[in-house]
N, C-alpha and C positions, 0 to 999 in steps of 0.2 A: 932428867927424870931419875929419881932415886930408885934403888933396887926394889924397895918396899912398894913404892908407887907403881913401878912397872909390874910387879907381881900382882898387885891389886887390880890393875887394868886388865891383865891377862885372865885373872880369875873371873871378872865380870864379862870379859869377852867369851870365855868358855861357858859361863852360865847362859849367855845369849845364844850360843850354839845349841845348848841343851834344850832351849825353848823355841828354837827356830821353827821347827815343824808345827808346833801348836800355835805360834804367833801367825804363821802364814795361813794356817787352816782357819783360825778365828777371823782373820782379815778377809779371807776369801768368802766365808759365810756372810759377812756383812756386805761385801761387794756383790755377792750373788743376790742378796735381798734387794739391793738398789737396782742392779742391772735387769733383773726379771721384771721389775715394774716400769723402769724408765727407758730401757733400751730394747731388750729382746721382745717385749710385749707390744711394741709400737706397730709392728707389722700387722696389717688387717687380716688376722686369722679368721675372724668371724664377723666381718663388717668393720667396726672400728674398735678393735680389741686393744685398748690402752689402759693399763691398770692404774694410771694416775689421772685419768679423765673422769672428773667428778660427775659428768653427765651420762656415763656409761654404766651398764649393769655390772661390769667386771671391775669397777673402781675398787681399789684395795680397801676402802672403807667398809666393804661388805664383810671383811674379816672381823672388824670391830663390832659391826652390827650383830654378828652371830656370837661374839665372845662375851659381850658385856654382862649377860645374866649371871655368869659364874665368876666375874672379876671381883676385885676388892673395892671397886668404885663404880658400881652400876649406874647410880644417879648422875654422876659426873659424866660418864661416857654417853648416857642418853642425851644429856644436854649438848654435848659436842656433836653427836650424830645429827641432832635436829637443827643445829646451826651449820648448814652446809658449807658456807665460806670458811668457818673455823675448822671444820673437819678437813676440808681440802688443804688448808694451810698446814694443819697438823701432820697430815700424811706426807706432804712434800718436805716438811721440816724433818720428820723422822727419816725419810728416805735419804736426804742429803747428809744427815747425821751418820747413817749407816755407810754412805759413800766415803765420808771424810775419815771415820774411824777405820773402815776396812782398808783403804789405801794406805793410811798411816801405819797400820800394823803390817801390811804386806811389805812395804818398803822400809820399815823401821825409821819413820820420821816422827819426832815428838812421841816416842813410843810409850813412855809412861803416861803422858797425858791421854794418848789414845786408849791405853789400857783402862784408865779411869772412865773414859767415855764408853768403853765396852762393858764395864761393870754396870754403868748407869743404864745403858740400853737393855741389857739382860734383866736388870731389876724391873724396868718398865714392862718388858715382855712377860715376866713372871706375874706381875700384878694383874695384867689383862688376860693373858692366854694360859697361865700356868695350870689351870684346872682342866684344860682340854687335852685330848689325845686318847682316842678310843682303842688304840692297839697297845702301845707300850709307854703310856704317860709321855707322849711325844714332846709336848710343849714344855712341861716341867723339866724333862731331861735336857732339852736343848738350852733352856735358860740356866739351869744349874751348872752344866758343863761350861757354858759361855762365861758365866760369872767366875768360875774357878780358874779357867784358862786366863782370863783377863787379869785376875789377881796375881797369878803366877808370873805373868809377863811384866807386871809392874815391879816385882821384886828383881827379876833377872835383867830387865832392860833388853835391848835389841842385840847387843854383842857385835861381833866383827862385821857381819854381812848386813849393813844398814846404812842409811843416810846419816843417822845419829853418829856413827863411828867416824864418818868423814868430818862432820861438823865439830866433833869434840877437839880436833887439832887446830881449829881456827878460833876466831874471836868469840864466836858464840859459846865455845867450850869453856870460856873463862867466866861466863855468867854464873852467879851463885845459884840461880834457880835451874840451871841447865841439868844437873843430875836428877833433879826431882821431876822434871817434865820430859826429859829426853832419855838419855841412857848413861851408863857409866857408873863408877863407884859412888855410893851415897857418902856425903860428907859427915858421917857419923861413925862412932866407934863400933867395933864388932859386936859388943854386948847390946848396944842400942839397935843394931840391925837385927839381931836375934829377937829382941822384944817386938820390934815393928813387924817382923815376919809372923810372929805368933799372934799378934793382934789381927793382922790381915787374915791369917788362917782361921782364927776364931770367928771373925766376921763372915767368912765364907761358910764355915760350919753352921753358923746360925741361919744364914741365908738358905743353904741347901736343906738341912734337916728341919729347920723351922717351917719353911714353906711346905715341905713334904708332909709334915705332921698336920698342919692346918688344912691343907688341901685334900689329903687322903687319909689322915688319921691312922697311918700304918707304921709309925716309928716303933711302937712297942705293943701294938694291938692289930687286929684284923683290919684289912682294907675297908675303909668306910668313907667314900668320897664326900667332900663337903657339898658338891653339886654333881649330880650324875652326868657322866660324859658318854654313857652307853645308850641310854634310853630317853626319848623325849618325854617331857611332862607339860601338859597344858593346864595352867592355873586359871580357874574360872572365877569371875567376879561380876558384880553389877548385872544381875539377872533380872529381866523384866518380862512379864507375861502380859500381852496386850489383850484387850477385849475381843479383838478380831481373830484371836487364836495364834498370832505370831509371837515369837519369843526372841529376845535379844540378850546377848551376854558379851562380856569382855573377855577375850582369850589372850593368854600370854604364854608363849613357849619358853619356859624359864630353865630348861635343862636339855641335855642330849647332844649328840654329835652334830657338827655343822655341815656334814656331808649328806644329810637326808632330812626329810620333813617328818613332823608328827602328823599322822593321817587319822582323820575321823571319817568312819564309814556309816555311822548311824547315830542319831541323837534321840533321846527319850526324856520325857518329863514324867516322873513317877510320883505317886502319892506315898504316904507313910507306910502303906501296906504292900508297896512294891508293884501296884497296878499301874498300867500305862494311862496317863492323862492325855498325852500327845506323843506322836512319833514322826520323825523325819528320816526317811531312808537315805542311803547314799545317793541314789539317783535324784531324789528331790534336791539335795544340796548341790549336786553336780550341775543341775540344770537351772538353779536359781540365778538371778542377775548378779553381775559383778558388783552392782551397787549395794548388794546385801552384805558386802564385806568392806568395812571402812577401816583401812589400815592406818596405824599411827605413823609409820615410816613410809612416806609416799615417794621418796627419791628412788631412782632406778635400782640402786644397789642396796636398799634397805631390806631387812628381813620382813617377809610378808606372809599373810594367809592368802591362799588362792583356791579356786575351785579345781578339783582334779577329776579324773575319769570316774572315780568311785565315791566321791564325796568332797571333802575339803582337806587341805593340808597346810601346815605352817612350819617354816624353817625356824631353827633355834634363834631366839631373839625377837620373833614376830609378835606384834601386839595389834589387836584389832577389835572393833565392835562388830559382831556378827549377828545378823538378823535372819532367823529361820522363818520362812514364809508361813502364812496362815494355813492351817489344815482343817479349818472348821471350828466349831465351838470347842473351847478349852475350858473345862469347868474347874476353876480354882476358887477356893474358899479362904477368906481371911482367917489367920490364926492357925491354919493347917500347915503341916510340914511337907515339903516337896523336894525332890532330888532331880537335878539335871544330870543326865548320864550321857557321856560322849564315848562311844565305843570305837576302838582302834582295830587295826587289822589283826594284831596279836598283842597279848598282854592285858593287864588290868585296865578297865575304862577310867576316864577322867570324870570326876564327879564334883558337884556342888550341891550342898544340902542347906536349905533355909526355910524360914517361916514366912508365909505370904502376908503382905501388908498392903492395904489398898492405897493406890496412888491414882493420879489423874490419867485415865485411859486404860487402867488395868491394875496390875499388882507388881510389887517388887519383892523379891525373895531376899530376906535378911539372914545371912548365914556365912558359910565359909567353904572354900574349896578343900577337898580331901587331900591328904598327903599321898603321893604316888610312889 
């Protein structure tokens, strides 16, 4: 080995030492994601508490079920959620990808390939979960740092303390593709390395700052989240008033933290003058039959609307056709404007305003849900 080659090897070995702590940390984060679902959660803590059991309410798919409203591909995720075998396969695939990338980074095996895998996993997490985090933009922060760490590790490689370092002195180390997928000096000039590093830095900058601006609009202006992660919103549609006085609507909790529900403690149908046409108290909703709530996601881990002690509530991502029971004659006239108002415990109510049109068995309100 020439002096120059030895110096280059030492330089990359030292670069690997500089990134050793972040490589291990990123690897452990991925390992932790897999182990929490597939190892430590297997013990029956609350019956059959297994986060990769698709038949259980704690199946990890419940994270996707609550995150899709603010993701960049909600329709795709809804299709995956409703295809339970595909959802099950996807969660297992993602978990094993985390395991493979995590262990590879921890032990420094195929380090640069693992770093690319880390960038891909963090990109996927940003697309789905980046909008969430009711305290400190948690999910965006985690994906942003994870992407940047993986990008840095790709440049440095693993260095001295790694399996790659052992393999470099053997036959595998002679492979032309070895430095691109494992570790060690890149077979390019110093100027080319500078350019490659700048391109990777630019990609990271676009990823971090670009998603921050799209999700939160706060790069050069006040914070204005693309989708609210602090407060639930129930989008109302498909409102029907039946001749018997019952009312049905389609509710969709399309914003808010996944740690709590959007609660409705009172429902009112008002005319254009603000007078009540019909009222449903929290007790009425709490005591109505479960059959009055037809959830779109019926799997145990899907986001749902449920009856609560003081009315009804829906977790973020829940979609359902909800039928409020008849309370007597509900006088609705065709062509008149009516508002369905759902009051929550605190904060502005959720509302839908539309014009009554006759249909078989009653009226349909043609209008739109108000922005919350």
